[in-house]
N, C-alpha and C positions, 0 to 999 in steps of 0.2 A: 504493499499500499505505500502510495506517496501522497503527501499533503503539503499545502501551502497555506497560510492566513494572511488576507490583507483586510486591512480595516474590519478586522473581528468577523470577516466572511472567510469560512474554511473551505477549501476545495480539496477532496480527496479523490485518487484515481487508482483504479486498479485494473491493469491491463491483463488479456489473456489471449494466448494463440488459438486462432481457429483453424485446426488442422483440416476439417472437413471442407473449408473454403479455400483452402490453400493447395497450390500445385507447384511444389518445388521444382520438378522436371521443367516447367514453364517459367520459371523466376518469378512466381506469384506466391506471395505470403501475406497472409491476412491475420490482423489482430483485432480483437474488439477490446473496448475499454468501458467501464463503469464509472462514472462520475456522480460524486455526491456533492452539492453544495449546501452548506449548513450557515444560515444567517445567524451569527452568534452577536450581531450588533444589536443596537437599540433603535434602528431605523429601517423602515421600508425601503427595499431596494427591487429594481426589476433589471432582469438580464436583458440587454439590447441586442449584443452582438457578440461574436466569437472571433480570435484570430489564433492561428495554429501556426507553428514553425516546425516543419517535420523534415528530419535529416536522415537520408537512408544509409546503409552500410558503406557505401562509396563516397558519402560526402555530399551527395546531391540533395539540394535543399527545394522543398516544395512549401509555398505560404497559402494558406487558405483563410479567407475571410468571408463572414456572412451574417445575415440577421439570425438571433437567436441560435437555438439547439435544437436538432431534431424536429423543426418545424414549430418550436414554442419559443416564447419570451416569458419565461415564468416571473411571477411577481412573489417576493418572500417578504412577509413580515417578520419581525424580530422573533426568534425562535424556529421559524420554518426550515424546512429542509427540501430540496428537490434532487432526483435522481433520475438518470438517464443512462442509457447504453447506446454506443456508437461505434463505428470501426474504421481501420486505415489499411488499404493494401500497400504493399511494398514490393519491389522488385528485387530486394535483397533480404536474406534471413536475419537482418537486425536493422535497428533505426532508433531515433530518440524523437519525441514529441515534446513540445513545451508551447506554452501559449498564454493568452489572458481572456477573460471576457470584460466588456464593457458595460458597465451598471448605471442605473440611474436611480436618484434618491427622490423623495417626494418634492424636495426643494428644486429638482430639476437640474442638480449637480450630476455630472457624468465621472466616471472615475474607472479606473482598470483594476481588477482583480485578477491575480496571478492564479494560472493552473501550473503546478509543479512539472518539471522536466520528469519524463519517466521514459524508462527504455522498452523497446519492444524487441524481445530476442527470443529465438526458439527455445523450447524447454531445455533445460541443462545447458544454456550457452549464456547466461546472464552476465552482463557488463555493468560497471559502476557507472551511474549518471552524476555529473558533477553540476 
């Protein structure tokens, strides 16, 4: 489990390899990841957008930006949690993802909440993420 806390909003990530969707003979490796966003702050926030910086095993970088997550822009009151699962295909058997969510509070202030860096590695070949 990987975690980061920004302004008392905790983001936890649990990545997992999807062997049934992967085909190493075709250089296709697919991971899922479950994310839990826990609003431990004393203010309402809404997740507006996401940003991902994905690096594969050869150092190739892909950046992904978009509104919300899995078609949703969740609203979290103090004490609320939101969980979703998504995925990431790579052409290498390992990679690293890191990013942030852009949030807005009731005052209209927008700010970024860190998504911790996490590794995508075939089972038994885990690397250390700095």
